[in-house]
N, C-alpha and C positions, 0 to 999 in steps of 0.2 A: 504494500500500500504506500503510495507516494503522497507526501505533503508538500505543498508549495509554500515556501516561506517568504521572507521579507514582506513587510507590511504593505508594500505597494508594487514592488517590481522584481523581486528576486525569486527564483524557483529553488525550492528546497526539498530534499528527499528525507523521509523519516528515519532512514537507517544511518544517517550522518556520514556514511562513507560514499554516498553517491549523490552529489549535489551539483545542479546546474543553475547558474545565476543569470538573471536578466537585469536590465537597467532599472535603477531604483527611482520611482517617481512619486514617493510618498509625500504627503503634505502635513497631515496632523490628524489627531483623533478628535472627532466632533464630540464635545462634552456638553452635558446639560447645564443650563443656568440654574442656580440655586434659588428656590422660592423661600421668602422669609417666613419663618415659623413653621416650615414643613420640612419633610425629608428631602434629600437631594433628588433632583430629577435624574433621568438615565443618561448613559453615554452612548452616542451614536458613533461607532468606529468608522470614520470616513477616510479611506486610503491611508491607513496607518496600523501600527501594532497595538495588541493587548494580550472550584472552588468547592463540602460534604460534611457531615457532622463530626466533631471531634469525639474520639472515643473517650468514655468516662471510666475512671478506675475506681473500684470499690476500696474504700479506706480499710487498711488492715485492722482486724479485731485487736483490741487491747487486752493484754494478759493481765488478769486481776489476781493478786495473791490473796489467799484466805487471811482473814483478820487474826492477829495473834492474841491469845487470851491474856488478860491483865496479869501482871506479875504479883505474886503474893509476898515478895520480899520487901514490900514497903516502897515508899517514894524514893526515886533515885536522888543522889546528891549532885547538885550542879556545881561544877568546878569552873571558876572564871578562866577564860583564855588569856594567855599572856601575849598572844600574837596580835599585831595591828590588823584591824579589819581591812578586807580587800574590797575595792569598789566593785559594784555589780556590773555585769556585762550590759552594754547598751545595745538593744535590739536595733537591727537595720529598719529603716522606715518601710512601711507597707507600700505596695504598689500604688494604692489610692492616694498616698501622701506624697508621691514623687511629682516633681514638676514635669509636665509634658514637654517633649522635645522633638525636633525634626529628625527623621531618619537620615543617616549618612552612609550606611552600608547594609548589604543583605548577604548572608551566607546561604548558598543553595544546598540542597540535600547532598549533592555530589562533592561538596567541599569548596567550590569556587566562591570567591568573594566578589561581590558586585558593588561598585560605588553608586550612591544614590544622591540625587540633587533635586531641589524643588522645581516643579514646572507649573505653569499657569494656563488658564484658558484665555483665548482671545475674545474680542468683542463679538465674534461670530460663534463663540462657544466651542472652538477647536482647541484641543490640548496639544501643546508642543511637546513632542517626544524627543529625547536626546538623540542626536545624530550618531553618537558613539554607541555601537551595538553592545559594548561591554559595560554600559552604564544604564541605570534605570532612573525613571523620573517619578518622584513622589508628588502626586497631585496636591497642591497646597490648599485645595478646598476640602480635603479629607482629614481624618483624625491623625493626630500625632501619637508617637509612642508615649505611653504613660497616661493617656486619656482613658477614662473608664468605659466609654461608649463609642460606637461607630466604626466605620471601615477605614483602614489605612490602605490607600490605593496606590500601587506602583505599576507603571507601564514601561514598556521597552520594545525595541525592534527585535525581531527574531534573527535577521541577518541583513546584509546589504551587499551590493555589487563590489564596492571598494574594500570592505572589511571582512567579508565572508560571514560565516556563522557567528551569531552573537550568543552571549551567555544565557539569554532568556529562551534559547532553543530547548533548554532542559525542561521548560514548562510543558513541552509537547509530550513528554514521557512521565510527567508527574503522576503519582498514585496516592490514594488514601493512605495516611500514615507517614508520608514523607514529612520531614521537619525542616522548616526555614527559620533562620535566626536573624532578627532585625536589631541593628545597633543604632544608637545615637552617639553623641560625643561622650556621654557618661552612663547611658542606660543600655540594657540588653533584654530581649524577650524572645522566647521560642514559640513558634506556631506550628501546629500539626495540620496537614492537609485533610480536609473533609469532602472536598469536591474538586474534580478536575475534568473539564469537558470542553469540546468545541461548540461554539454557539454562533449561528449565522449572524453576520453583522446587522442584517436587516431586522433581526428579532431581539437585538440587545436592549431595545427600549423597554422590553418586558422585565429587565433585570434591575429595576430601580433600587431594590433592597441592597444591591452590592455597593451602592454609593451613599447609603444612608449614614449620616453622622450621629444620629440619635438612636440607632438600633443596637444590635448585639455587637460586641467587640470582635473584630476579625481583620485578617490581612487578605487583601484582594490583589492578585497579580494578573496582568493582562498583556498578551502579545498576539501576533497574527498566526494563523495556521489554516489548515484545510486546503481546498482547491484554489489554484491560481488561475486567473483569467485576465489576460492583458487587456482584452476588449472591454471588460467590466471594471478595470481599474486596479487589478491586483488580487490579493487574497480575499476570499469571500467569507471567511470565518474569523472569529477571535477565539484564542485559547484562554479560558478563564480558570484560574486556580484560586480556591478559597481555603484559607487556613484559619483555625480558631486557636485561641491562646492555649499553649501547652504548659507554660510557666507564667508566673507573675513578672512584671517588669522589675528589674533589679539593677543596682549600681554595678557597673563593670569593674 
């Protein structure tokens, strides 16, 4: 089965060893405008590049020791300690107490590290994707790392004529249970994949929950995939990977 990559103009084979590239004609991702007081609108992927439930683990049962009967030897004698008291350990702040920060890098399940930078939408609602296929763009309209709600949305090209296969090509083979690690300058958090599938660009408007900043906490990764048709402007699908928190955000 062949997959045609580059979000607008490169042809890509899913087996990574057989790849033919065409001229890159991408422009940007058409993103929704945000409505005040409502969830984000959906993203229309126009000529550019772009998720299943996290497994829950049962908490281990606590081992409870039987109560020891009271001693009949009388009350114990309290001997004052001659040692100086030691300060108590200070617990690290909980994830909800950390200041939210912008993502700066993403570690893929295969171990590759991908730099991340902010990207914005134009007045036409198009999201500018980094031209470097080894970089991802964090949509600045989405949630930051450390925020308790909403989606953190990263987008990137799958390949290009000049640079070849990009790191986001790994999304094309992502599976449930894969782990992505997101970093900021001082925070880190791991996310486990719960959904990974190709979605026709024309139907992405039905995926508004992916871009909701008020809904469940999640990481959303988007690139291009599926069939390539030069006459229709390039790739006809988007690869969407959704991952839910595996750990709480913590200080690096």
